[in-house]
N, C-alpha and C positions, 0 to 999 in steps of 0.2 A: 438528674432530671427531676424537676419539681412536679408535684401532683397537677398543677394547673397547666403544665406543658407537656404532659404525657401524651404520646401519639398511640391512640388505641384503635382496634378494629374488632370485628366479631368473625367467628368461624362460620363459613358457609358450606364446607365440604370436608369430609374426612375420609381418607383412603389409606389405611395403616399408617406408616409413619409420615405420609404426605397430607398436608391439609391446605385449604384455601381459605384466605382471609380478605374479607372486603371492608372498606371504611378508613383505611389509613389516610391521613391528611398528607403525609409524606412517607416515602419509601424508596429504598434503593437495594438493588441485588447485592447480596452479601451482608445486609443488616441482621444483627442478632435480634431475636424476639423471645419475649416470655409468654408461653401459651398457657392460658387458664390461671386465674388468680388463686384458685384452690390447689391446682396441681403443680403449678410453677415449672412447667416442662421448658427445656432449652431447645430453641430452633433458629433456623437461618433462612432467610429469603433466598430462594435459588432462581426464581423466574417471577416476572410480572406480566399479567395478560389482562389487557382492558381493565386496568386499575384494580385487579384482583392479585393479591400477593400469594404465589405458591410457596409453601415453607416445608423444609424437611425438618423433622423432629429428632433430636438426638436421645430421646428417652421414649419409653413405651408409652403409646396413646390409649391404652385401654381405659375406659372410663370417661374419655373426653367427650364433651357434648357440643352439638350445634349452638351457635351464638355465643359461646363462651368468649370472654374477653381476652384479647391477645395485645400486648404491648410491645411497641417497636423501640428497642433499646438504642438504636441509631449508632451503632458501632460494628465493626466486623468481628467474626471469630479470630481472636488473637491469643498469642501465647505470652504468658508472663516470663520474663528473661532476667536473670540474675543469680546471684550465689544461692545454693539450696537445690539447684537442678540436679547435680549429681548425686548419686546414691538414692535416687527417688524413683518411684513406681507410680505412673499415671495411667488413667484410662485415655480413650481416644480424643477427648476434648480437655485434657490435662487436668483432670481432677486427681488428687493424691490419694491413692487407694489405701496406703497404710494409715493414713490420717482418717479417713472415712470409715475404715475397719474398726478403729478405736472408738468411733462415735456410734455406728449403726450395726457393727458386726459384720458377718461375711458377705452381706448383699449390699448394693448401693440402693439407698432409698430414692425414689422418684422425686425429682425437685430439688435434690441435694445440692447446695452451692457452697464451695469452700474455696479459698484462695489457694492457688497452686504453690505458692512459696510463703514460708513462714514470716509473718510480719514482726514477730518478737525477737527473733534470734539476733544477736548482735554480731557484727563482723568488723574485724579491725581493718581500716581503710588506710593506706599508705598513699600519698600523693606522689606523683611523678613529675608534676608542673608546679610553677610557682605563681604567685599573685603578679599580675601585670602582663603575664605571658599571653600571647594570642593563640587561640585554638579555633579549629574547624571541625566540621562533622567527621566521625571516625577516629579522631585523635584519642589517644590514650592518656587519661589524666590521673591515673592511680590504679591501684589493685588491692584485692583482698585475697587471702590464701584460703582455698577451699580444698581441704585435704592436702595432697602434695602438688596441687595445680594452682597457679597464679592466675587468679580469675581478674582479668583486665576490665576496667571501668571505662567505657568509651563514650565520647560526646555524641549526642543523638543526631540522628540524620536531619539536615535542614538547619542546623544551628551552628552560627560561628560568633566570635566575639573575643572579649578580653576576661581573664579569670579575675574577678573581684574578691572572692573568698574561697578558700580552701584549707583544710587542716587535717592533720592525722588524728585518728581516734576510733573509738568503737561506735558503730551506727547499726540500726537496722535498716532494712532495704527500703523504707518509706520516709527516713529522715534526710533532711537536707545535708549533702557532703560538699558541694561547692557551688558557686554562682558564676554565670557568665553575663557580661554586659554587652548588649548590642543595641545601637541606636538609642542610647540614654535610657535603656530599660534592662532591668536585672531579670535573669532567668535562673530561678532556683532549681537545682538538679538533685534527683535521688539516685540510689543505685538500681532500683527496679526500673525495668523498660518493658514495652510490650511491642508486639510486631504481629501484623495480619498474616495468617498461615498462608494465604493463596497468593501473597505478592512476595517474589524473591527479594532478598536484600540486595542492594546496589554494591558494586565494587569497581575497582579501577580498571583492571583488565584480566583476561584470562591468559593463562600460560600453558604451554605444552607439557604434560606430565612426563618426568624423565626419571623418576626414582620409583623403585618398586615398594609396593606394600608388602612387607614380609609377614607371611601367615604362619609360618611354622609348619605347614602341610606341604610335604615334598612334591607331590604332584602339581600343585599350584605354583609353588615358588620356582619350580625349574620348567615344567612342561607348559603350563598355561598361567604365566604371571599376570598381575594386575598392578597398574601404576597408582601411586598416591594421587588421588583426584580421578580415578578411573570408575567405569561402571561395568558390572559383571551381572549375568543372569545365571541362575542355577536351577535349571528345570529338572523335574523328575516326577515320576509316578509315585503312587502311595507306597510307602516302605522303603524308598531308596536312600533315605538319609539326608534329606535336605536340612531338616532342623538340627540334625547333629553336626552337619557342616557348618551352619551358622553359629551353632553354640561354641564349637571349637574356634572358629575366627573370632568371636566375641572374647574368648579366653586369652588367645595368643596373638593376635594381630598387633603389630607395632604402631598402634594408633594413640593419640593422646586422650581421645574421648570416644566412648562407644555408645551409639544411639540403637538400641533394640527395639524393633516394632513388632510385636506378636499380632498380626492383623488377621482376625478371623481364625486363628488357630484354636484346637481343642483345649479345653480348661486344664485337663491333666497335664499337657505338655507345658503350659505356662506355669502351673503349680509345681511342677518338677524343676523347672528353670528358676523359679523364685526360691526354692528350697536349695538348690545346689549353688547358685551364684554367691550367696553371702559367704559361703564356706571357701571359695576359691581364692587364691593369692596370685597377685600380679607378679610374674617371673622377673620383671624389671627392677621393682623397688620392694618386694615383698610385702607389699600393703594389700589389703582386701580389694578384689577386683572391682567390687561395686562402687569403690570410691572414684572411678573414672567412667561409670556407666549410668545411663539414664534408660529406663524401660517404660514401654508403652504397651500395657496388656489390653488388648481388646478382643476377647474370646468369641468364638463363633455364636454364642447365645446373646451376646450384646446387641444392641439395635444396629442396623446396617448403616445408618446414617453416620454414626459415630465411627464406624469401620472405615467408611470412606474418608472422614476428616483426619484419622489418625496418621495416615502416610504423610500428609502436609503438616501436621503437627510436629512430627519427627524431624522432617527436613528443615523446618523453621528453627528448632533448638540447635540443630547442627550447624546452621549458616551463622548463628549467633556465636558458637564457638570458633568456627572457621574465621570469623572477622577479628578474633583475638590473635589470629596467627596459628592456631592449633590445627592439628591433622585429625580430622574426624572420620570414624568409620560408621556408616549407617546400614544396618542389617534390616531388611523388610522381609517378613515371613508370615504370609506370603502374598505376593502382588496378585495372584489368581483370586484369592478370596476378597481382595479389594476390587477387583473387577467385576466379581459377582455381585458385590454391594452396589456398583455402578449399574449393573444390569437390573438389579431388583427395583432400584430408584427410577430408572429409565422406564421400566414397565409401568410403575404406578403413574408416572407422568404421561403414559400413552404415546411414548415417542416411537417412531418407526425403527424397529430392530434391524441389525444387519446379521452377519453370519454368527451362529451360536446364540443368537439372541442379544448379543452385546450392542450398546448404543454406537451410533456412527462416529461419535467423538471419543471412542476409547483410546485410539492412537494419540489423540491431542492431549488427553489427560495423562497417558503414560509418559509422553514428551514433556508436559509440564513438571512431572516429578523428576525424571532421570536427568533432564538438562539442568536441574540445580546442582549436580555434582560438578566437580572440577578443581583444577589447581588455580588458585585465585591470588592476584595481588590485591591487597585491601586498600580501600580509601582511608587516608589519614595518616598521621605520623605517631611513631616511627614506622617507615616503610616495612611491611611485612608481608609474608605469604602464608595463605592457609589453604587446606584442602578438604574436600568431602568425597569420600570414596563410597559408592552405592553399591551393595550386594543384594540383589533381590531374588528371592526364591519364586519359582513359578511352578505351579501345581497342575499341570496339563491332565485332564480326565483320561484315564486309561494309558497315561504315558504317551499320548499323542501329540508330537511336537509341532504338528501342522495346526493346531487349533489356535483360534484369534490371539489370545493373550502372549502365547509364545512367539508367534510370528511377528506381531507388532513390537514385542519386546526386542527382538533381535535387530530391529531398525535403529535403536537407540543405545546398544551396548557394544562394547569392543572386545569382551571376553564372554566366552559361552562354555559353562561347565556343566555338560550334559551328564546326568546321573542315570545309570544303567540298571534295570531291575534284575537282570541276569547276574551282574557283578554282585548286587546287594544280596541276592539269594544265595550266591556262593560264599557269602561272608567277606567279600573283598570291599573293605571301606577304607578311604572314601570310594564310593562306586563311580568314579568319574570314567566315563567311556573315552579312551584317549583317540579313538577315531572320530567320533562326533563333536568332540569339544575342540575349542580354538581360542587363541588369544591374538589379538592384532597390536599388542603393546610391544613390538618388536625394537623399540628404541631404549629398552632397558639394559642391553648388553653392556654398554659403556660403563654403567654404575656397578655392575657385577663385576666387570673385568678390572676396574680400578679399585674397588673396595673390598671385595670377597674373594673371587677366584677367577683367574684368567681364562679358564676353560668353560665358561658357562655356556657360551653360544655353541661352540663345538659340541659340547656334551648334549645340549639340547638337540641339535640335529641328529646326533648318533642315536640318542633313544628313540627318537621319532622314526628313524629308519628301521631300527630293529623291530619296534612294535608294529609298524605298518607292514613290513616284510613278513612277519610272523603271522599277521592276519591274513596275508595272501596265501601262506603256505599251509595253514592250519587245515582247511577243507581237503587239500590233497593229502595231508598227512592221515586225516581220518579214513580216507579211501583206501590208501596203500599201506598205512602203517608209518610212523616216523623213521623206523629203523631202515626203511627202503628209500629213503631221501639220500641225496649226496651228503657227505659229511659237513660241508659248510652250511648247508641249509638245516641239517640236525643242530648245528651249533647255534644258528639263529633262534630256532625254537626253544632250545634249552636256555640260552641266555634271556630271552624274553620271559620265561617262566621264573627265572632267578630274579629278574628286574621287578615283575610283578609281586612276587611273594617277598623279597627282600628290600624292596625299595618303595614301590607304589602304596603297598598296604600300610596303614598306620593304626596301632592299637591305642585307643583312647584312654584304656585303663592301665597301661603300661607307663610308669613313671619316666621311662627312658625313650619312649617312642611317641607319646601323645604330643610333644612338641619337639621339632627337629630345627636346630639353629642352622643357618646358611652354611657355616663351615661344615657341620656334620653332614648336611645334605650333599655338598659338593664331594667330600671325601668318601662318602658312602657310594655315589654313583661311579666314581672314578675307579673304585675296585671292580665293579661289574664291567665296565667299559675296558679296563686293563685286561681282565680275564678274556672278553671277547676278541679284542684286537690281537693279542699275543697268541691265543689258541688258534684263531684264524691263520695267522702266519704260519704256525706249525702245521696246521691240516693241509695247507697249500703245499707243504714238503712232504705230504704222505704220512703224517702221524695219524694213526686211527682216533676216531672220535671218542671212543669209549674210555680213553686214557684220562680225558679231562673230566670226565664225570666222576671219576674215582678219586679226585683230589679230596684229601681230608680238610683241607682249609676251605673248601666250598661251604661246608655246612656252618663253619664259623662265620663266613661272610653273609651267608643267608640270615643268620640270626643276630648280626651285628646291630640291627637297628633296635633290637629288644634288649641287647645285653650291655651296650656301650652307651654311656650317658654323653650329654652335650659337653661336660666338662672333662672327660676323659678321651679326648680325640687322639691321644698318642697310641691308644690300643688299635685304632684304625690304621695308623701308620705301621704298627707291628704287623697286622694283617696283610697290609700291602707287601712288606718285606717277605712274609711267609708265601704269599702267592707267587712272588717273583722267584723265590727259592725252588718251589715245587714246580714251576714252569721251566725253570732251568734244569731240574733234574730230568725232565721228560725230554728236552732238547739234547741232554748228553746221551740218555739211553737210546735215542734214535739217531745219534750222530752219524752213524755208518750210512742210514738212508738218506740223511740230509746232504 
């Protein structure tokens, strides 16, 4: 924009991070602005009232003066998309924190403007189309390799035509790599693209998610599964382990790309994450985990406006990789802090509050975010399918699941992993309450039955029965003592305790237990269910219950999750044989009674 054509106005009101500007000759909701020629604060027009622009500032407004000049940049808040996103750490408006740290130190200077992607680094571009071929929007014309991931280069939206120039070679992201001719006009194309964060990227059609996202966490994979392209809420009060669950999913979930959004989290937690992640190795390819990860760090002391934008910044990057045909996992920690940012901005705008002080459009904003997940057939050739799975942590005050953010979130999710403070205080991690949690992704049984284990659906129902029945019996057992219950009910309580201790709990510090492969998960639970079913048959034939508690193999089964690795599953088969042997001995000892 030339100096002569700048659209400028002057500040007429300052209310924290919200300012009002008058005098713009042209303005649109969503336009980015530069606030104050001295401070260069980044802002966005969010409302226009009687030709006065209401602007939210993405940086601290301390020292800002009335009548300061504001320049309308006339483009929306957009993400830079291209090679270089992976293994990067950004703030809520996509400023690279590692690069800024090299320039200014540990704190971001106000008015700092840097490119999100490196303009100098060369990438080796390999074309997949030839000169003379006709292409349309969304078509893949080539790729560059970013670590172990093939980063496809796609024709921009709204452009069709014939390839007139394309070649293999090393290019930076702003050099021409190919040209498209349309209606006698050539359009030169570069690797870099941009996309507004509040506009979902278009797609061909939605598909029904039918394949599970393997998390490596047994309670999720078996009891409360999520499909690729699904949406999950993880609510829990302070100290219940929401962040630890998110970190575990980021490390071990079978996604091609991870987008982690630390939205309003404590700085110490983000610092711990940034220190630990670069040291972790992807179990699939033994490469550093950061090579498939994008982090957005927006801590609680950063401006609330940037916190509000960070969620949509993350989903925009996720959609970009989805359009390549990748499976993306987006982790938002936490959406409650994001909703608090909405509440603060709404208060400054003097909008009418609803329950909890949240704005009336809270549900709409949540829907705008969660509905961008899904299993998608992408526009363009070759035909491809990509997915975005969203797992959003919710932090209700006092663990109250009836508060507005949790109740509105439940409208848009199909899986609900409720974290229980009582389990957390008992050192039961992940502290997922098996009574309050649920998953509506019931169509995943076919995939498990065909590809992993034929008993998945049967086992899932059996565990749910045992755990729910134990919940009903526990209050009675506390009154009269478990030893005074009928033997079959004693068996249910005992088996439930075994399942909790030997299956549901996972130790993140144990190399054998922090990630459980689907095969290990199924073999492990089959041991507990075999013990229950065969013991129940013998109890019904008058074998006393205490005989089953005395089995030596039980302690080995209880510790199998810790002692047996994913590579040595034959040892679980051996435990199965030992259990069969011991139960057979009991059967023989009481043969006369049977």
